C-alpha positions in Angstrom: -0.2 0.1 0.4 1.6 3.5 -0.6 2.0 5.7 1.8 3.1 9.8 2.5 2.4 12.2 5.0 -0.3 14.7 4.3 -2.2 17.2 6.0 -5.4 16.7 7.2 -7.7 19.4 9.2 -11.7 18.4 10.0 -13.3 21.1 7.7 -17.3 20.8 9.1 -18.3 22.3 10.7 -15.1 24.6 11.4 -14.1 27.6 9.8 -10.4 27.3 9.6 -9.8 25.7 13.3 -10.6 22.6 12.9 -8.8 19.7 14.5 -5.5 18.9 12.1 -3.0 16.8 12.0 0.4 15.8 10.4 0.0 12.4 9.7 1.7 9.5 7.0 -1.9 8.4 5.1 -2.3 4.9 2.9 -4.0 4.4 -0.1 -5.7 1.9 -1.8 -4.9 0.1 -5.1 -7.1 2.3 -6.7 -5.5 5.2 -5.0 -9.2 6.8 -4.4 -9.6 6.1 -0.8 -6.4 7.6 1.2 -6.7 5.8 5.3 -5.6 7.3 8.0 -6.2 7.2 12.3 -8.8 4.8 11.3 -10.9 6.7 9.0 -11.4 6.3 5.1 -11.8 9.2 3.1 -12.7 9.6 -0.6 -12.2 12.6 -2.9 -15.0 15.1 -3.3 -13.8 15.7 -6.9 -14.3 20.1 -6.9 -17.8 19.9 -5.3 -17.0 20.4 -1.2 -18.1 23.0 0.5 -14.7 24.1 2.5 -12.9 20.8 1.9 -11.3 18.3 -0.8 -12.6 15.1 0.6 -14.8 13.4 3.0 -15.2 10.9 5.2 -17.2 7.8 4.1 -18.5 7.1 7.3 -19.2 10.2 8.3 -19.4 12.6 5.9 -17.9 15.7 7.3 -15.5 17.3 4.4 -11.9 17.1 5.2 -9.4 19.1 3.6 -6.3 16.7 3.2 -3.0 18.3 1.2 0.9 17.6 0.8 2.8 19.4 4.0 4.0 23.0 2.4 7.9 23.4 4.2 7.2 27.0 5.2 5.1 24.7 8.7 2.3 27.2 6.6 -0.5 24.1 6.2 -3.3 26.0 7.6 -5.2 28.7 6.4 -3.8 32.2 7.0 -7.0 32.9 8.8 -7.4 29.8 11.0 -5.6 28.8 14.0 -5.0 26.0 16.2 -2.6 22.9 17.4 -1.3 20.8 14.7 -1.7 17.2 15.6 2.0 15.4 14.4 1.6 11.4 14.6 4.4 10.7 16.5 5.9 7.7 14.2 6.6 10.2 11.0 8.4 13.2 13.4 12.0 12.9 11.8 10.7 12.4 8.5 8.1 15.6 8.9 11.2 17.6 10.9 14.1 16.6 8.2 10.7 17.8 5.5 10.4 21.3 7.4 14.1 21.8 7.9 13.8 22.1 11.5 16.2 19.9 14.6 12.1 20.1 16.6 8.8 20.5 16.6 8.2 24.3 17.8 5.1 24.0 21.0 3.8 26.2 20.9 1.2 25.2 17.4 2.6 21.7 17.0 1.5 18.6 19.4 2.9 15.2 19.6 0.3 12.4 18.8 -0.7 8.5 18.2 -3.3 7.9 15.6 -4.8 4.7 14.7 -2.9 2.8 12.5 -4.9 0.1 11.6 -6.6 0.7 8.4 -11.0 0.5 8.7 -10.7 -1.4 4.8 -12.9 -4.3 5.7 -15.6 -2.0 7.2 -15.3 0.3 4.7 -15.6 -2.6 1.5 -19.1 -3.5 3.5 -20.0 0.1 3.4 -19.5 0.7 0.6 -21.4 -2.5 -1.4 -24.0 -2.3 0.8 -27.0 -3.0 -1.1 -29.8 0.1 -0.9 -32.9 -1.0 0.2 -35.4 -0.8 -2.9 -37.8 1.8 -2.6 -41.1 3.1 -3.3 -39.6 6.2 -5.8 -36.5 6.3 -8.3 -33.8 8.5 -8.6 -35.3 9.7 -11.6 -38.0 11.8 -9.6 -35.2 14.5 -8.8 -34.9 15.3 -12.7 -38.0 15.7 -13.3 -39.9 18.6 -13.8 -43.1 19.1 -11.4 -45.4 19.1 -13.8 -44.4 15.8 -14.6 -44.4 14.3 -11.2 -47.9 12.6 -9.5 -49.6 13.7 -6.8 -47.7 10.9 -4.4 -44.5 11.7 -6.0 -44.5 15.2 -5.5 -45.3 14.2 -2.0 -42.8 12.3 -1.3 -40.3 14.6 -2.5 -41.4 17.8 -0.5 -41.3 15.2 2.9 -37.4 14.3 2.1 -36.8 18.6 1.3 -38.1 19.2 4.9 -36.0 16.9 6.1 -32.8 18.1 4.4 -33.8 21.4 4.8 -33.6 20.6 8.9 -30.6 18.8 8.8 -28.1 20.8 6.3 -25.2 22.6 7.7 -25.1 25.2 5.2 -27.7 28.7 4.4 -26.8 28.2 0.2 -28.0 24.5 0.5 -31.0 25.1 3.0 -32.2 27.9 0.2 -31.6 25.8 -2.7 -33.9 23.1 -0.5 -36.6 25.4 0.5 -36.6 27.2 -3.6 -37.6 23.1 -4.5 -39.8 22.4 -2.4 -41.8 26.0 -3.0 -41.5 25.1 -6.5 -43.5 21.3 -5.7 -45.4 23.3 -3.4 -46.7 25.7 -6.1 -47.1 22.1 -8.6 -49.9 20.6 -5.4 -51.6 24.0 -5.5 -52.1 24.3 -9.2 -53.7 20.7 -9.0 -56.1 21.9 -6.4 -54.4 20.0 -3.6 -53.5 21.2 -0.3 -49.4 19.9 0.9 -50.4 18.3 4.7 -46.6 17.5 4.9 
């Protein structure tokens, strides 16, 4: 398994001051999954809000990148200690050209070294429960949907609005929900939601 020293920072729920690590990551055979500290990460392929990878089990976004020689890994407006994995300390100090770790901004730590390969394979290969409604609903115009399909989508959008973390996404869900409610009203049906 290919390994590399990387900078990792939790972005979900934080603005530049999330927990951060410098550690040895492993890559899957395909190179598409990164393993670190008992977690598995996949690329967001440019669709992330503030991260470039996401935790396959929690959905949390992370920023994962190579380490910078000038030690400016954190965003310039970010803050907080960066945890450096003990087993790679000498290699990291060599990369940054230092003889010791600055104690004010860095702290040594141990991380889980076992890769959750079986757990992640099970998660990725889980067969999705068949549902009454298929994914194609999301790509239809409101006037192409049946009444019960619209009601189903409205219920899902209400849940999404409640659970989403970012206002931009919440507004998108709300706009779509209002379009669907308007379609039901045109048909003379009030949404009981």
